[in-house]
C-alpha positions as CSV (number, residue, x, y, z in Angstrom):
1,M,149.2,232.4,-9.1
2,T,148.2,233.8,-12.5
3,N,145.0,235.6,-13.4
4,L,144.1,232.6,-15.6
5,T,144.1,230.2,-12.7
6,R,142.4,232.4,-10.1
7,R,138.7,232.3,-9.7
8,N,136.5,235.1,-8.4
9,F,133.3,233.7,-7.3
10,L,130.8,236.5,-7.9
11,G,131.7,236.4,-11.6
12,A,133.5,233.3,-12.8
13,S,131.5,230.7,-10.9
14,A,128.0,231.9,-11.7
15,A,127.4,229.0,-14.1
16,F,128.7,226.6,-11.5
17,A,126.6,228.0,-8.8
18,T,123.4,227.6,-10.9
19,M,124.3,224.0,-11.7
20,A,125.1,223.1,-8.1
21,G,122.1,224.8,-6.6
22,L,124.3,227.2,-4.5
23,A,122.4,230.4,-5.2
24,A,121.3,230.5,-1.6
25,C,123.7,228.2,0.3
26,G,123.6,229.8,3.7
27,G,122.7,227.4,6.5
28,D,119.4,229.1,7.2
29,G,118.7,230.4,3.7
30,G,115.1,229.4,3.5
31,S,114.2,229.6,7.2
32,G,112.7,233.2,7.2
33,T,114.9,234.2,10.2
34,D,116.4,237.6,10.6
35,T,119.7,237.8,8.8
36,S,122.8,239.9,9.2
37,D,123.6,240.0,5.5
38,S,122.2,239.1,2.1
39,S,123.6,235.5,2.2
40,G,120.7,234.2,4.3
41,S,122.8,233.2,7.3
42,S,121.6,234.4,10.7
43,D,123.5,236.4,13.2
44,E,123.6,233.3,15.4
45,N,125.2,231.2,12.7
46,L,127.8,233.9,12.1
47,A,128.5,234.1,15.8
48,R,129.1,230.4,15.8
49,I,131.9,231.0,13.3
50,A,133.8,233.9,14.9
51,D,133.5,237.0,17.1
52,Q,133.0,240.4,15.5
53,E,136.5,241.5,16.2
54,L,138.0,238.8,14.0
55,I,135.4,239.3,11.3
56,D,136.2,243.0,11.2
57,A,139.9,242.4,11.0
58,A,139.4,239.8,8.2
59,K,137.3,242.3,6.3
60,A,140.0,244.8,6.6
61,D,142.4,242.4,4.8
62,G,139.8,242.5,2.0
63,Q,141.0,239.4,0.2
64,L,141.7,235.6,0.7
65,I,143.5,233.2,-1.6
66,V,142.9,229.5,-1.2
67,Y,144.8,226.5,-2.5
68,G,142.2,223.7,-2.6
69,S,143.1,220.0,-2.7
70,C,139.6,218.5,-2.5
71,E,137.5,218.3,-5.6
72,E,137.1,221.6,-7.4
73,A,133.3,221.8,-6.9
74,H,133.8,221.4,-3.2
75,V,136.5,224.1,-3.0
76,A,134.4,226.4,-5.1
77,A,131.2,225.9,-3.0
78,C,133.1,226.8,0.2
79,C,135.0,229.7,-1.2
80,E,131.9,231.2,-2.8
81,H,130.0,230.9,0.5
82,F,132.8,232.4,2.5
83,Q,132.8,235.4,0.1
84,E,129.0,235.7,0.4
85,L,129.1,235.6,4.2
86,F,131.8,238.1,4.8
87,G,132.2,240.2,1.7
88,I,135.9,239.2,1.4
89,E,137.1,238.7,-2.2
90,T,137.9,235.0,-2.3
91,T,139.9,233.3,-5.0
92,Y,141.2,229.8,-5.3
93,Q,143.4,227.4,-7.3
94,R,142.8,223.7,-7.3
95,L,146.0,221.7,-6.9
96,S,146.8,218.2,-5.6
97,T,148.2,218.1,-2.1
98,G,151.6,217.1,-3.4
99,E,151.6,220.1,-5.8
100,V,150.7,222.4,-2.9
101,E,153.5,221.1,-0.7
102,S,156.0,221.5,-3.5
103,K,154.7,225.0,-4.4
104,I,154.8,226.5,-0.9
105,E,158.3,224.9,-0.4
106,E,159.5,226.7,-3.5
107,E,157.9,230.0,-2.3
108,N,159.9,229.6,0.9
109,G,157.9,231.7,3.4
110,N,156.4,234.1,0.8
111,P,153.4,232.1,-0.3
112,S,151.1,233.3,-3.1
113,A,148.1,231.9,-1.2
114,D,146.9,232.2,2.3
115,V,145.3,228.9,3.3
116,W,145.2,225.3,2.2
117,F,141.9,223.5,2.1
118,G,141.1,219.8,1.7
119,G,143.2,216.8,0.9
120,T,144.7,214.2,3.2
121,T,147.0,215.3,6.0
122,D,150.2,213.3,5.1
123,P,151.4,216.2,2.8
124,Y,150.3,218.7,5.4
125,N,152.6,217.0,7.9
126,V,155.5,217.1,5.4
127,A,154.9,220.9,5.3
128,V,154.8,221.0,9.1
129,G,158.2,219.4,9.2
130,K,159.6,222.0,6.9
131,G,158.1,224.9,8.8
132,L,155.7,226.0,6.0
133,L,152.5,226.2,8.0
134,V,151.8,228.6,10.9
135,P,150.1,227.4,14.1
136,Y,146.8,229.0,15.0
137,E,144.7,228.3,18.1
138,A,141.3,228.0,16.5
139,K,138.3,228.6,18.8
140,N,136.1,226.2,16.8
141,A,138.5,223.3,17.3
142,S,136.4,222.7,20.4
143,H,133.8,221.3,18.0
144,L,136.0,218.6,16.6
145,V,134.7,215.1,17.6
146,S,138.2,214.0,18.7
147,D,141.7,215.5,19.2
148,K,143.0,213.1,16.6
149,F,141.5,215.4,14.0
150,K,143.9,218.2,14.6
151,D,147.7,218.7,14.7
152,A,148.9,218.9,18.3
153,D,150.4,222.3,17.8
154,G,147.6,223.7,15.7
155,N,149.3,223.6,12.4
156,W,146.3,222.0,10.7
157,Y,142.7,221.1,11.6
158,G,140.5,218.2,10.3
159,I,137.3,219.0,8.5
160,Y,136.3,215.5,7.2
161,K,137.2,211.9,7.2
162,G,137.4,209.7,4.1
163,I,137.6,205.9,4.0
164,L,140.2,204.3,1.7
165,G,139.2,201.2,-0.2
166,F,138.8,199.6,-3.6
167,F,136.1,200.1,-6.3
168,Y,135.5,198.2,-9.5
169,N,133.5,198.1,-12.7
170,K,131.0,195.3,-12.3
171,D,130.5,194.8,-16.0
172,E,134.2,194.5,-16.7
173,M,134.8,192.2,-13.8
174,D,132.0,189.9,-15.1
175,R,133.2,190.1,-18.7
176,K,136.7,189.1,-17.6
177,G,135.5,186.4,-15.2
178,L,137.3,187.9,-12.3
179,A,136.6,187.6,-8.6
180,V,136.3,190.8,-6.6
181,P,139.4,191.6,-4.5
182,E,138.5,191.5,-0.8
183,D,141.8,192.7,0.8
184,W,145.2,194.1,0.0
185,P,146.9,190.7,-0.7
186,D,144.4,190.0,-3.5
187,L,145.5,193.1,-5.5
188,I,148.9,191.6,-6.3
189,K,147.4,188.5,-8.0
190,E,148.4,188.0,-11.6
191,D,144.7,188.0,-12.5
192,Y,144.7,191.8,-12.2
193,K,147.7,192.5,-14.4
194,D,147.3,196.0,-16.0
195,L,143.8,196.4,-14.6
196,I,144.4,198.5,-11.5
197,W,144.5,202.3,-11.2
198,M,145.8,204.3,-8.3
199,S,147.4,207.8,-7.9
200,N,150.9,209.1,-8.2
201,Y,153.1,209.0,-5.0
202,N,154.7,212.2,-6.0
203,T,151.6,214.3,-6.6
204,A,148.7,212.8,-4.6
205,G,148.0,212.8,-0.9
206,T,145.8,209.7,-1.5
207,A,148.8,207.8,-2.8
208,K,150.8,208.8,0.2
209,L,148.1,207.5,2.4
210,I,148.1,204.2,0.4
211,L,151.9,204.0,0.9
212,N,151.7,204.7,4.6
213,T,148.8,202.2,5.0
214,V,150.8,199.4,3.3
215,I,153.9,200.1,5.3
216,Q,152.0,200.2,8.6
217,K,150.3,196.9,7.7
218,Y,153.4,195.0,6.4
219,G,156.4,196.9,7.9
220,H,158.8,199.0,5.8
221,D,160.7,196.4,3.8
222,D,157.8,194.0,3.1
223,G,155.6,197.0,2.5
224,I,157.9,198.4,-0.2
225,K,158.1,194.9,-1.7
226,Y,154.3,194.7,-1.8
227,L,154.1,198.0,-3.7
228,V,156.7,196.7,-6.2
229,D,154.6,193.6,-6.7
230,L,151.4,195.8,-6.9
231,D,153.1,197.9,-9.6
232,K,153.1,195.0,-11.9
233,N,149.3,195.2,-12.0
234,I,149.0,199.0,-12.2
235,Q,147.9,200.4,-15.5
236,V,147.9,204.1,-14.6
237,Y,149.1,206.3,-11.7
238,T,146.8,209.3,-11.9
239,K,147.9,212.8,-10.8
240,S,145.0,213.2,-8.4
241,G,143.7,210.8,-5.9
242,S,140.2,211.0,-7.4
243,G,141.4,210.0,-10.9
244,P,140.7,206.3,-10.7
245,S,137.1,206.8,-9.5
246,K,136.4,209.1,-12.4
247,N,137.3,206.4,-14.9
248,V,135.9,203.2,-13.3
249,G,132.3,203.8,-14.3
250,T,133.3,204.1,-18.0
251,G,135.3,200.8,-17.8
252,E,138.6,202.5,-18.7
253,C,139.6,201.6,-15.2
254,T,138.6,198.1,-14.1
255,I,139.7,198.3,-10.4
256,G,140.7,201.5,-8.6
257,I,142.3,202.2,-5.2
258,G,141.1,205.4,-3.6
259,F,138.5,207.0,-1.4
260,L,135.1,205.4,-1.4
261,H,133.3,208.7,-1.2
262,D,134.7,209.6,-4.6
263,A,133.3,206.3,-6.0
264,I,129.9,207.1,-4.3
265,Y,129.9,210.4,-6.1
266,Q,130.2,208.6,-9.4
267,I,127.3,206.3,-8.5
268,V,124.9,208.8,-7.0
269,D,125.7,212.0,-9.0
270,N,126.9,210.6,-12.3
271,G,124.6,207.6,-12.5
272,Y,127.3,204.8,-12.7
273,G,125.3,202.0,-11.1
274,N,127.9,199.5,-12.4
275,I,130.5,200.5,-9.7
276,G,131.0,198.2,-6.7
277,L,132.7,199.1,-3.5
278,V,135.1,197.1,-1.3
279,I,136.2,197.9,2.3
280,P,139.4,195.9,2.8
281,S,138.6,192.9,5.1
282,S,141.7,193.5,7.3
283,G,140.5,197.0,8.1
284,A,140.2,200.2,6.1
285,S,142.5,203.1,6.4
286,Y,141.3,206.6,6.3
287,E,142.3,210.2,5.6
288,V,141.7,213.3,7.6
289,G,140.9,216.1,5.2
290,A,142.4,219.2,6.6
291,T,142.8,223.0,6.4
292,A,145.8,225.2,7.4
293,I,147.4,228.6,7.2
294,F,150.6,229.2,5.2
295,K,153.5,230.7,7.0
296,G,154.1,234.2,5.7
297,C,150.6,234.6,4.2
298,K,149.6,238.1,3.2
299,H,146.0,238.1,4.6
300,E,146.5,236.6,8.0
301,N,143.3,237.7,9.7
302,A,141.2,236.5,6.7
303,A,143.1,233.2,6.9
304,K,142.2,232.9,10.6
305,L,138.6,233.6,9.8
306,W,138.7,230.9,7.1
307,I,140.0,228.3,9.7
308,E,137.1,229.2,12.0
309,Y,134.7,229.0,9.1
310,A,136.1,225.6,8.0
311,L,135.4,224.3,11.4
312,S,131.7,225.1,11.3
313,P,128.6,223.6,9.7
314,E,128.4,226.6,7.4
315,C,131.4,225.3,5.6
316,V,131.4,221.5,6.0
317,E,127.8,221.0,5.0
318,R,128.5,222.6,1.6
319,A,130.3,219.5,0.6
320,Q,127.3,217.2,0.3
321,E,125.5,219.8,-1.8
322,V,128.1,219.2,-4.6
323,G,128.5,215.5,-4.2
324,A,131.4,215.3,-1.7
325,Y,130.3,212.6,0.7
326,Q,133.0,212.3,3.3
327,F,132.2,211.8,7.0
328,L,132.2,215.1,8.9
329,V,134.2,215.5,12.1
330,I,132.5,218.6,13.4
331,D,130.1,217.8,16.3
332,D,127.2,220.0,15.3
333,A,127.3,219.3,11.5
334,K,124.8,217.2,9.6
335,Q,126.4,214.0,8.2
336,P,125.7,213.1,4.5
337,A,122.9,210.6,4.7
338,V,123.9,208.8,1.5
339,V,126.9,207.1,3.0
340,D,124.7,205.0,5.2
341,E,123.2,203.4,2.1
342,Y,126.6,201.9,1.2
343,G,127.4,200.5,4.6
344,L,130.4,202.7,5.3
345,D,131.1,202.8,9.0
346,P,133.4,205.7,10.0
347,D,134.6,203.8,13.0
348,N,135.5,200.5,11.3
349,V,139.0,201.5,10.4
350,M,142.6,200.5,11.3
351,D,144.6,202.3,13.9
352,Y,146.5,204.6,11.5
353,D,149.8,205.9,12.9
354,F,149.7,209.6,12.1
355,E,152.9,210.3,13.9
356,D,154.8,207.7,11.8
357,A,153.3,209.2,8.7
358,K,154.2,212.7,9.9
359,E,157.8,211.8,10.4
360,N,158.5,209.5,7.5
361,T,156.2,210.1,4.5
362,E,158.8,212.0,2.5
363,Q,161.3,209.2,3.0
364,Y,158.8,206.5,2.2
365,V,158.0,208.2,-1.1
366,S,161.7,208.3,-2.0
367,D,162.0,204.6,-1.0
368,V,159.1,203.4,-3.1
369,M,160.1,205.5,-6.1
370,N,163.7,204.2,-5.9
371,A,162.4,200.7,-5.7
372,L,160.3,201.3,-8.8
373,G,163.2,202.7,-10.7
374,G,162.0,206.3,-10.6
375,G,158.7,205.7,-12.4
376,D,157.7,205.7,-16.1
377,D,155.1,207.2,-18.3
378,R,152.3,205.6,-16.3
379,F,152.9,208.2,-13.6
380,Q,150.7,211.1,-14.7
381,T,151.6,214.7,-13.6
382,E,149.0,216.5,-15.7
């Protein structure tokens, strides 16, 4: 990781912090309670995160380096807050999940970062299969709302849940006289030729979730055939899973496939009231956004403290402050109220087979890319 790509939050993120209202982002910042440090978080809140022995050991490490695969503002808010809480120098690099998995594989047990934060678990599970993550028995895993939001061996822990669906530009759909797609079979209709954006199977965890979802719905062979048919309607495969949502409000993208919370951000925070949302009628799929420790990391105790922090309201509630509206899977965290306005039900989802995804995602990516002839210039990598 170069100095150009590392962010130190007490300096480089000052402008961001002002913009996002993070100057006092501790959970009890305005409560007037006694505090243990200048961040505004109470002794009780810090005790909810970890015991003093782990905090002291993490402070002795003195540094933490994070690879973040959720949106950059989300990563920044959490890293900045962690540094404020514990006085541990915290830097990050924002990379897609596919980029992180490839990078730590190349680094082969000598990672240049300590922890992975955010992004769907399919690439995490590829990393598990290659022995690139280290198990950790997190105390705060007891606060997860279900065991399905953690790896059985403690290789990763879930922090949020995102609903996969479709979104579209209402103006462009009206101008073109198109009906709104209601389910996956609709997306392969000739009406939508060159109008759909999704993400790149090689770089984005979102695309891997789409791939696994389709194969679980249709079976392997018919699922690959469906994706080949869908390819005829794809205009762009973006590097990151949030790419389609960032372009649908402007009309550059007419229909996008991705996480609905990303589209909600464009509606609520960027003012694109012309975006419509679709939950597939046959059942939505969903991601579990995760966090994990890299095997061979240089700041092991700080990494363990990060995992405990990530499984606390102090961390997960930072997301909604910067427009990240995923459902939270921590039992004592406050859910973002805005998702209720758009009728998103976190329990109205298909029975996603995480074990199949864990065992086969890498092969499925190879299968679909072979079926597509290896890709073309629509597949963005920058």
